[in-house]
C-alpha positions as CSV (number, residue, x, y, z in Angstrom):
1,M,-3.0,35.3,11.4
2,S,-3.5,37.0,7.9
3,E,-6.9,37.1,6.6
4,Y,-5.7,35.3,3.6
5,T,-4.4,32.4,5.4
6,E,-6.5,29.5,5.5
7,Y,-5.6,27.3,8.7
8,T,-7.2,23.9,9.7
9,E,-6.5,22.4,13.1
10,Y,-6.1,18.7,13.2
11,I,-5.7,16.7,16.2
12,V,-3.7,14.1,13.9
13,R,-2.8,15.4,10.3
14,P,-4.0,13.1,7.4
15,C,-0.4,12.3,6.4
16,T,0.2,11.0,9.9
17,W,-2.6,8.6,9.5
18,V,-1.5,7.6,6.1
19,W,2.2,6.8,7.7
20,L,0.4,5.1,10.5
21,I,-1.2,2.7,8.1
22,L,1.7,2.0,6.3
23,I,3.7,1.2,9.5
24,L,0.8,-1.0,10.8
25,L,0.8,-3.0,7.3
26,T,4.5,-3.3,7.3
27,V,4.4,-4.8,10.9
28,F,1.8,-7.1,9.9
29,A,4.0,-8.5,7.2
30,F,7.1,-8.4,9.5
31,V,4.9,-10.9,12.0
32,V,3.8,-13.1,9.5
33,G,7.4,-13.6,8.3
34,E,8.8,-14.0,12.0
35,F,6.0,-16.5,12.8
36,E,6.7,-18.5,9.4
37,L,3.1,-18.2,8.7
38,G,2.0,-19.5,5.3
39,G,-1.0,-20.9,3.4
40,I,-3.0,-19.3,0.5
41,T,-5.1,-17.0,3.0
42,I,-2.0,-15.6,4.5
43,V,-0.1,-15.1,1.3
44,S,-3.3,-13.6,-0.4
45,T,-3.6,-11.1,2.6
46,L,-0.2,-10.2,2.3
47,L,-0.5,-9.6,-1.4
48,L,-3.4,-7.4,-0.5
49,S,-1.9,-5.3,2.0
50,T,0.9,-4.9,-0.7
51,L,-1.5,-3.5,-3.0
52,I,-3.0,-1.0,-0.3
53,K,0.6,0.1,0.6
54,W,1.3,0.8,-3.1
55,Q,-1.8,2.5,-3.6
56,I,-1.1,4.7,-0.6
57,V,2.4,5.6,-1.7
58,V,1.2,6.4,-5.3
59,D,-1.7,8.7,-4.2
60,Y,0.0,10.3,-1.1
61,F,3.9,10.2,-1.3
62,M,4.2,10.3,-5.0
63,G,1.4,12.9,-5.3
64,L,-0.4,11.1,-8.1
65,H,-4.0,11.3,-6.6
66,Q,-4.7,14.2,-9.1
67,V,-3.0,13.2,-12.3
68,R,-4.6,11.8,-15.3
69,W,-5.7,8.1,-15.1
70,L,-3.1,7.1,-17.6
71,W,0.0,7.4,-15.3
72,R,-2.0,5.7,-12.6
73,I,-3.0,2.8,-14.8
74,I,0.7,2.3,-15.9
75,L,1.8,2.2,-12.1
76,Y,-1.0,-0.2,-11.0
77,S,-0.4,-2.3,-14.2
78,W,3.3,-2.6,-13.0
79,L,2.3,-3.5,-9.4
80,L,-0.6,-6.0,-10.5
81,L,2.0,-7.7,-12.8
82,V,4.3,-8.0,-10.1
83,I,1.8,-9.4,-7.6
84,G,0.5,-11.7,-10.0
85,L,4.0,-13.0,-10.5
86,I,4.5,-13.6,-7.1
87,G,1.3,-15.2,-6.6
88,F,1.8,-17.5,-9.4
89,A,5.4,-18.3,-8.1
90,Y,3.7,-19.3,-4.7
91,W,1.0,-21.5,-6.7
92,L,3.9,-23.2,-8.5
93,G,5.5,-23.8,-4.9
94,L,2.4,-25.5,-3.7
95,Q,2.3,-28.0,-6.8
């Protein structure tokens, strides 16, 4: 190796952990759908998992973890609007 090359050895690379977390959250949502689970707790958990997945995608796969907060606020605002509308639609369905 060159003296200028930095190399860090990982057992599992960080991007692999990120990918595994996304897969686990997606499998969770799939299982909830397959078993037709419902209720405010399940829906809230699914919406929270969607928020977590969105943050992971924005930070790691879109590479926005080091950009100005303005761009992140724009994306998070859009997501909160979508999640809020989904939650509101679910709440209306309960009425």
